[in-house]
matplotlib code that plots the C-alpha trace (Angstrom):
import matplotlib.pyplot as plt

x = [163.2, 162.7, 165.3, 164.4, 160.4, 162.4, 164.2, 161.3, 159.1, 161.8, 161.6, 158.2, 158.4, 161.9, 161.8, 158.3, 157.8, 154.6, 155.8, 155.3, 158.3, 158.7, 157.4, 159.2, 159.8, 159.6, 160.9, 158.9, 160.1, 156.8, 154.1, 151.0, 147.6, 145.6, 148.6, 148.1, 151.4, 150.9, 147.2, 147.7, 150.8, 149.0, 146.4, 149.0, 150.7, 149.6, 152.9, 154.9, 156.3, 156.9, 158.9, 158.6, 162.4, 161.2, 161.9, 164.2, 167.8, 170.8, 171.6, 167.6, 167.5, 171.2, 169.7, 166.6, 168.6, 171.4, 168.1, 164.9, 163.9, 162.8, 162.1, 159.4, 160.1, 156.5, 155.1, 154.9, 156.3, 158.2, 161.8, 164.1, 165.2, 168.7, 168.9, 169.3, 170.7, 167.6, 167.8, 166.3, 162.8, 162.4, 159.2, 157.1, 157.3, 155.2, 156.2, 159.4, 161.3, 164.7, 165.5, 163.3, 164.9, 167.9, 166.6, 165.5, 168.4, 170.7, 168.0, 168.6, 172.6, 171.8, 169.6, 172.5, 175.2, 173.1, 171.1, 167.6, 165.1, 163.2, 160.1, 159.4, 156.0, 154.8, 157.3, 159.4, 159.8, 161.3, 163.5, 164.9, 165.6, 167.2, 169.3, 170.8, 171.9, 168.4, 166.5, 162.8, 160.0, 159.8, 156.1, 154.2, 151.5, 153.7, 156.3, 154.8, 151.2, 149.6, 146.5, 145.9, 148.2, 146.7, 143.4, 142.1, 140.7, 141.0, 143.1, 143.1, 143.0, 144.5, 145.8, 149.0, 151.3, 153.2, 156.6, 156.1, 158.1, 155.7, 153.0, 153.4, 153.8, 150.8, 148.5, 147.9, 149.7, 147.6, 145.4, 144.0, 145.7, 145.2, 147.3, 148.1, 151.2, 152.5, 156.4, 157.6, 160.9, 162.7, 166.3, 166.3, 169.1, 171.3, 170.8, 167.0, 164.6, 161.3, 158.6, 155.2, 154.7, 151.4, 149.7, 152.1, 155.3, 155.5, 157.6, 155.4, 157.0, 160.8, 163.1, 167.0, 168.4, 171.7, 171.0, 174.9, 174.8, 170.8, 169.0, 165.5, 164.1, 160.9, 159.4, 156.0, 154.3, 150.6, 149.4, 148.7, 147.9, 144.8, 143.6, 141.4, 143.3, 142.8, 142.9, 146.0, 147.9, 147.7, 147.5, 150.6, 152.8, 152.6, 153.4, 156.6, 158.2, 156.6, 158.3, 161.6, 161.8, 165.1, 168.4, 171.4, 173.9]
y = [73.7, 74.9, 73.1, 70.1, 70.5, 71.0, 68.3, 66.3, 67.7, 67.2, 63.5, 63.5, 64.9, 63.3, 60.1, 59.1, 56.7, 58.1, 61.3, 61.8, 62.2, 65.0, 65.7, 66.3, 69.9, 70.6, 73.2, 74.8, 76.8, 79.3, 78.6, 77.9, 79.7, 78.6, 76.4, 73.3, 71.6, 71.9, 71.1, 68.0, 66.3, 67.2, 65.1, 62.3, 63.3, 65.9, 66.3, 68.1, 71.7, 73.6, 76.8, 79.3, 79.3, 82.4, 86.0, 84.1, 85.8, 83.8, 83.5, 81.8, 79.6, 78.2, 77.6, 76.1, 73.7, 72.4, 70.8, 70.3, 66.7, 67.4, 70.1, 70.8, 72.7, 74.1, 75.6, 78.9, 81.2, 79.9, 79.3, 81.9, 79.8, 81.1, 78.5, 76.3, 77.8, 79.0, 82.4, 83.6, 81.8, 84.2, 86.0, 82.7, 82.7, 84.1, 86.0, 85.3, 85.4, 85.5, 85.6, 82.6, 80.9, 81.4, 80.8, 76.9, 76.2, 76.8, 74.9, 71.8, 72.2, 72.2, 68.8, 67.3, 68.5, 67.9, 64.6, 66.7, 64.1, 66.2, 66.5, 68.8, 69.5, 70.8, 73.8, 72.4, 69.4, 71.5, 72.8, 70.3, 69.2, 72.5, 72.3, 69.2, 70.0, 69.6, 71.6, 72.1, 72.6, 76.9, 76.4, 72.8, 73.8, 76.1, 73.8, 70.1, 71.4, 69.7, 71.3, 68.8, 70.5, 74.0, 75.6, 79.1, 78.8, 76.1, 72.7, 70.6, 66.9, 63.9, 60.5, 59.4, 56.1, 54.7, 52.9, 49.5, 50.9, 53.7, 51.8, 49.3, 52.1, 53.6, 50.9, 51.8, 51.8, 54.7, 57.3, 60.4, 63.7, 67.5, 69.7, 73.5, 74.2, 75.1, 74.3, 70.9, 68.6, 68.7, 67.0, 65.1, 65.7, 62.7, 60.9, 61.0, 58.3, 58.5, 57.1, 58.2, 60.0, 61.6, 60.3, 63.2, 61.9, 64.4, 63.4, 63.3, 61.7, 60.7, 60.2, 60.3, 57.1, 57.1, 56.8, 56.9, 60.8, 61.9, 59.6, 60.3, 62.9, 62.2, 64.8, 64.9, 67.1, 67.2, 68.6, 66.1, 69.0, 69.9, 66.6, 64.3, 63.2, 59.6, 59.7, 57.3, 59.8, 61.9, 60.1, 57.4, 60.5, 61.6, 58.5, 58.0, 61.5, 61.1, 57.9, 59.0, 61.9, 60.4, 63.0, 60.9, 63.3]
z = [-4.8, -7.9, -9.3, -8.5, -10.0, -12.9, -13.2, -12.4, -15.0, -17.5, -17.1, -17.1, -20.8, -22.3, -20.3, -21.6, -24.6, -25.3, -26.3, -30.1, -32.3, -33.9, -37.6, -40.8, -42.2, -45.8, -47.7, -50.3, -53.0, -53.3, -51.7, -54.2, -54.2, -50.6, -49.9, -51.9, -51.4, -47.4, -47.5, -50.2, -47.8, -44.3, -45.7, -45.1, -42.5, -40.3, -38.2, -41.1, -40.8, -43.9, -44.8, -48.3, -49.5, -52.1, -50.0, -47.4, -46.3, -47.5, -43.9, -42.7, -45.8, -45.1, -41.7, -42.9, -45.3, -42.6, -40.5, -43.4, -44.2, -47.7, -49.9, -53.1, -56.3, -57.4, -60.4, -61.7, -64.3, -67.7, -66.7, -68.5, -72.3, -71.6, -68.6, -71.3, -74.1, -76.1, -75.5, -79.0, -77.7, -75.1, -77.4, -76.4, -72.8, -70.5, -67.2, -66.3, -62.7, -62.8, -59.2, -58.6, -61.4, -59.5, -56.1, -57.3, -59.5, -55.7, -54.1, -56.4, -56.0, -52.4, -52.6, -54.1, -52.0, -48.2, -50.2, -49.4, -50.7, -53.6, -55.5, -58.6, -60.1, -63.1, -63.4, -60.5, -62.4, -65.8, -63.6, -62.4, -65.7, -66.6, -63.7, -64.6, -68.1, -70.1, -72.2, -72.5, -74.9, -75.1, -76.6, -76.7, -79.0, -81.6, -81.6, -81.5, -82.0, -79.3, -76.8, -74.3, -71.6, -71.4, -71.5, -71.2, -67.4, -65.1, -65.7, -68.7, -68.4, -70.0, -70.0, -69.1, -69.6, -66.6, -67.3, -65.5, -62.0, -61.7, -62.6, -60.2, -57.2, -58.9, -59.1, -62.6, -66.0, -67.7, -66.0, -66.4, -65.0, -64.8, -66.3, -66.5, -68.7, -72.2, -71.3, -71.2, -70.9, -74.4, -74.1, -71.0, -68.9, -67.9, -64.5, -65.1, -66.1, -67.7, -65.8, -67.9, -71.3, -72.6, -76.4, -77.8, -76.1, -73.9, -70.6, -67.6, -64.8, -64.5, -61.4, -60.6, -61.2, -59.4, -55.5, -54.5, -56.1, -54.5, -52.6, -53.9, -56.8, -58.6, -60.9, -62.1, -65.0, -63.5, -60.4, -57.8, -55.2, -56.7, -57.1, -55.3, -51.7, -52.9, -56.4, -56.6, -59.3, -56.0, -53.0, -53.9, -55.1, -51.8, -50.3, -52.5, -51.5, -47.4, -47.7, -48.5, -46.3, -44.4, -45.1, -45.7, -44.7]

ax = plt.figure().add_subplot(projection="3d")
ax.plot(x, y, z, "-o")
ax.set_aspect("equal")
plt.show()
Protein backbone atom coordinates (compact mmCIF):
# COMPACT_ATOMS: atom_id res chain seq x y z
CA UNK A 1 0.00 0.00 0.00
CA UNK A 2 2.80 2.43 0.93
CA UNK A 3 4.56 1.60 -2.33
CA UNK A 4 1.38 2.39 -4.31
CA UNK A 5 1.03 5.75 -2.56
CA UNK A 6 4.67 6.55 -3.39
CA UNK A 7 4.04 5.79 -7.08
CA UNK A 8 0.97 8.06 -7.13
CA UNK A 9 2.85 10.92 -5.45
CA UNK A 10 5.79 10.51 -7.84
CA UNK A 11 3.50 10.63 -10.87
CA UNK A 12 1.85 13.80 -9.59
CA UNK A 13 5.20 15.58 -9.24
CA UNK A 14 7.05 14.30 -12.29
CA UNK A 15 4.22 13.67 -14.71
CA UNK A 16 2.69 17.12 -14.44
CA UNK A 17 3.62 19.65 -17.14
CA UNK A 18 3.20 22.55 -14.72
CA UNK A 19 6.22 21.59 -12.59
CA UNK A 20 8.71 24.48 -13.02
CA UNK A 21 12.01 23.77 -14.73
CA UNK A 22 15.02 23.64 -12.44
CA UNK A 23 16.92 26.93 -12.43
CA UNK A 24 20.45 27.38 -13.74
CA UNK A 25 23.46 27.34 -11.43
CA UNK A 26 26.40 29.76 -11.46
CA UNK A 27 29.85 29.36 -9.92
CA UNK A 28 31.25 32.65 -8.62
CA UNK A 29 35.02 32.72 -8.14
CA UNK A 30 34.78 34.77 -4.92
CA UNK A 31 31.68 36.33 -3.40
CA UNK A 32 31.52 40.10 -3.40
CA UNK A 33 30.45 42.10 -0.29
CA UNK A 34 26.68 42.08 0.24
CA UNK A 35 26.22 39.37 -2.42
CA UNK A 36 26.22 41.99 -5.16
CA UNK A 37 26.59 39.66 -8.14
CA UNK A 38 23.94 37.27 -6.84
CA UNK A 39 21.41 40.03 -6.14
CA UNK A 40 22.09 41.62 -9.53
CA UNK A 41 21.40 38.42 -11.49
CA UNK A 42 18.53 37.27 -9.26
CA UNK A 43 16.73 40.46 -10.25
CA UNK A 44 16.52 39.02 -13.79
CA UNK A 45 16.18 35.31 -12.91
CA UNK A 46 15.00 34.40 -9.42
CA UNK A 47 15.56 30.66 -10.01
CA UNK A 48 19.37 30.86 -10.09
CA UNK A 49 21.56 28.94 -7.64
CA UNK A 50 25.05 30.17 -6.74
CA UNK A 51 28.24 28.54 -5.50
CA UNK A 52 31.50 30.14 -4.36
CA UNK A 53 34.72 28.57 -5.65
CA UNK A 54 37.05 30.32 -3.20
CA UNK A 55 37.89 27.98 -0.31
CA UNK A 56 36.25 24.87 -1.76
CA UNK A 57 38.09 21.56 -1.61
CA UNK A 58 39.34 20.20 -4.92
CA UNK A 59 36.78 17.39 -4.83
CA UNK A 60 33.85 19.72 -4.15
CA UNK A 61 34.96 22.13 -6.85
CA UNK A 62 35.32 19.29 -9.36
CA UNK A 63 31.74 18.14 -8.67
CA UNK A 64 30.31 21.63 -9.06
CA UNK A 65 32.26 22.28 -12.27
CA UNK A 66 30.77 19.12 -13.75
CA UNK A 67 27.23 20.45 -13.28
CA UNK A 68 27.33 24.26 -13.20
CA UNK A 69 25.78 26.23 -16.09
CA UNK A 70 27.87 29.38 -15.88
CA UNK A 71 30.82 31.02 -14.18
CA UNK A 72 31.67 34.55 -12.99
CA UNK A 73 35.10 35.95 -12.15
CA UNK A 74 34.57 38.88 -9.80
CA UNK A 75 36.50 42.01 -8.87
CA UNK A 76 39.08 42.25 -6.11
CA UNK A 77 42.80 42.42 -5.39
CA UNK A 78 45.56 42.94 -7.94
CA UNK A 79 46.84 40.00 -9.93
CA UNK A 80 50.50 39.27 -9.25
CA UNK A 81 52.53 40.79 -12.14
CA UNK A 82 54.66 37.64 -12.39
CA UNK A 83 51.60 36.09 -14.05
CA UNK A 84 52.15 38.34 -17.06
CA UNK A 85 55.95 38.74 -16.96
CA UNK A 86 56.15 42.10 -15.20
CA UNK A 87 57.65 40.80 -11.95
CA UNK A 88 59.66 43.96 -11.33
CA UNK A 89 56.47 46.03 -11.06
CA UNK A 90 55.14 44.30 -7.95
CA UNK A 91 55.82 47.39 -5.81
CA UNK A 92 53.13 49.24 -7.79
CA UNK A 93 50.51 46.66 -6.82
CA UNK A 94 48.18 46.62 -3.87
CA UNK A 95 47.52 43.49 -1.76
CA UNK A 96 47.83 40.22 -3.69
CA UNK A 97 46.09 36.89 -3.08
CA UNK A 98 48.28 34.23 -4.72
CA UNK A 99 45.79 31.46 -3.95
CA UNK A 100 43.02 33.37 -5.70
CA UNK A 101 45.23 34.00 -8.73
CA UNK A 102 45.92 30.27 -9.05
CA UNK A 103 42.29 29.33 -8.45
CA UNK A 104 40.87 31.68 -11.06
CA UNK A 105 43.45 30.77 -13.68
CA UNK A 106 42.44 27.13 -13.16
CA UNK A 107 38.75 28.10 -13.46
CA UNK A 108 39.38 29.70 -16.84
CA UNK A 109 41.12 26.53 -18.00
CA UNK A 110 38.14 24.46 -16.84
CA UNK A 111 35.78 26.88 -18.55
CA UNK A 112 37.45 26.22 -21.90
CA UNK A 113 37.70 22.49 -21.30
CA UNK A 114 34.03 22.11 -20.38
CA UNK A 115 32.61 24.98 -22.46
CA UNK A 116 31.16 26.85 -19.46
CA UNK A 117 29.82 30.35 -20.27
CA UNK A 118 31.89 32.96 -18.46
CA UNK A 119 31.56 36.58 -17.33
CA UNK A 120 34.51 38.56 -16.00
CA UNK A 121 33.98 41.81 -14.09
CA UNK A 122 36.82 44.29 -13.41
CA UNK A 123 39.62 42.08 -12.01
CA UNK A 124 37.76 39.16 -13.59
CA UNK A 125 38.18 40.69 -17.05
CA UNK A 126 41.86 41.33 -16.35
CA UNK A 127 42.33 37.75 -15.14
CA UNK A 128 40.77 36.42 -18.36
CA UNK A 129 43.26 38.41 -20.40
CA UNK A 130 46.20 37.16 -18.33
CA UNK A 131 44.94 33.57 -18.49
CA UNK A 132 45.03 33.64 -22.28
CA UNK A 133 48.49 35.20 -22.53
CA UNK A 134 47.80 38.93 -22.39
CA UNK A 135 49.29 41.51 -20.03
CA UNK A 136 48.13 44.33 -17.78
CA UNK A 137 48.91 47.97 -17.16
CA UNK A 138 50.18 47.63 -13.59
CA UNK A 139 49.19 51.15 -12.49
CA UNK A 140 47.10 53.37 -14.77
CA UNK A 141 47.88 56.77 -13.16
CA UNK A 142 51.67 56.32 -13.20
CA UNK A 143 51.89 54.55 -16.56
CA UNK A 144 49.45 56.52 -18.72
CA UNK A 145 48.65 59.53 -16.54
CA UNK A 146 44.91 58.94 -16.31
CA UNK A 147 42.92 59.29 -13.07
CA UNK A 148 39.35 58.68 -14.26
CA UNK A 149 39.08 55.02 -13.22
CA UNK A 150 39.46 55.25 -9.45
CA UNK A 151 38.96 57.68 -6.62
CA UNK A 152 39.79 57.62 -2.92
CA UNK A 153 36.31 56.61 -1.74
CA UNK A 154 33.50 54.88 -3.62
CA UNK A 155 33.21 54.38 -7.35
CA UNK A 156 34.49 56.78 -9.98
CA UNK A 157 32.29 57.50 -13.01
CA UNK A 158 33.37 58.04 -16.62
CA UNK A 159 32.18 57.52 -20.18
CA UNK A 160 32.75 54.41 -22.28
CA UNK A 161 32.41 54.23 -26.05
CA UNK A 162 30.95 51.04 -27.49
CA UNK A 163 31.95 49.30 -30.71
CA UNK A 164 29.01 48.54 -33.07
CA UNK A 165 28.04 45.07 -31.80
CA UNK A 166 27.94 46.10 -28.15
CA UNK A 167 26.24 49.41 -28.97
CA UNK A 168 23.42 47.48 -30.64
CA UNK A 169 23.03 45.08 -27.71
CA UNK A 170 23.24 47.75 -25.01
CA UNK A 171 21.10 50.18 -27.03
CA UNK A 172 23.76 52.86 -26.54
CA UNK A 173 26.93 53.80 -28.39
CA UNK A 174 28.27 55.60 -25.31
CA UNK A 175 27.31 55.76 -21.67
CA UNK A 176 28.55 56.57 -18.19
CA UNK A 177 29.73 53.63 -16.08
CA UNK A 178 31.11 53.13 -12.59
CA UNK A 179 34.69 52.09 -12.04
CA UNK A 180 37.14 51.31 -9.23
CA UNK A 181 40.47 49.97 -10.49
CA UNK A 182 44.05 51.08 -11.10
CA UNK A 183 44.99 48.21 -13.43
CA UNK A 184 43.70 47.43 -16.91
CA UNK A 185 44.36 45.52 -20.13
CA UNK A 186 47.70 46.30 -21.75
CA UNK A 187 48.48 43.76 -24.47
CA UNK A 188 45.23 42.09 -25.48
CA UNK A 189 45.40 38.28 -25.58
CA UNK A 190 44.81 36.55 -28.89
CA UNK A 191 41.19 35.45 -29.19
CA UNK A 192 39.56 38.48 -27.58
CA UNK A 193 37.86 41.25 -29.53
CA UNK A 194 37.41 44.74 -28.05
CA UNK A 195 33.82 45.84 -27.45
CA UNK A 196 34.31 49.18 -25.67
CA UNK A 197 36.97 51.66 -24.58
CA UNK A 198 37.23 54.81 -22.46
CA UNK A 199 38.47 58.21 -23.61
CA UNK A 200 42.00 57.40 -22.40
CA UNK A 201 41.98 54.28 -24.64
CA UNK A 202 41.61 51.78 -21.78
CA UNK A 203 39.80 48.64 -22.98
CA UNK A 204 36.46 48.56 -21.15
CA UNK A 205 34.91 45.39 -22.57
CA UNK A 206 35.80 42.41 -24.74
CA UNK A 207 34.46 39.04 -25.84
CA UNK A 208 35.87 35.72 -27.04
CA UNK A 209 35.53 35.59 -30.81
CA UNK A 210 36.01 31.90 -31.69
CA UNK A 211 32.81 30.06 -30.76
CA UNK A 212 34.36 26.71 -31.69
CA UNK A 213 36.80 26.96 -28.76
CA UNK A 214 34.46 28.59 -26.24
CA UNK A 215 30.71 29.29 -26.53
CA UNK A 216 30.56 32.57 -24.61
CA UNK A 217 32.96 34.86 -22.73
CA UNK A 218 32.38 38.53 -22.04
CA UNK A 219 34.41 40.87 -19.87
CA UNK A 220 33.50 44.33 -18.59
CA UNK A 221 35.79 46.66 -16.69
CA UNK A 222 32.91 48.41 -14.92
CA UNK A 223 30.66 47.07 -12.12
CA UNK A 224 27.15 46.31 -13.44
CA UNK A 225 26.33 44.55 -10.16
CA UNK A 226 26.51 47.93 -8.38
CA UNK A 227 24.53 49.92 -10.94
CA UNK A 228 20.81 50.63 -11.12
CA UNK A 229 19.14 47.37 -12.14
CA UNK A 230 17.50 48.81 -15.27
CA UNK A 231 20.50 50.82 -16.47
CA UNK A 232 21.24 49.38 -19.95
CA UNK A 233 24.93 49.03 -19.04
CA UNK A 234 23.90 46.67 -16.24
CA UNK A 235 20.58 45.15 -17.30
CA UNK A 236 21.65 44.18 -20.81
CA UNK A 237 24.94 42.70 -19.63
CA UNK A 238 22.92 40.51 -17.24
CA UNK A 239 20.53 39.48 -20.02
CA UNK A 240 23.35 38.68 -22.47
CA UNK A 241 25.02 36.49 -19.85
CA UNK A 242 21.86 34.72 -18.71
CA UNK A 243 20.74 34.07 -22.29
CA UNK A 244 24.01 32.24 -22.89
CA UNK A 245 23.86 29.87 -19.91
CA UNK A 246 23.71 26.77 -22.05
CA UNK A 247 26.42 24.12 -21.68
CA UNK A 248 27.68 22.55 -24.90
CA UNK A 249 29.67 19.62 -23.45
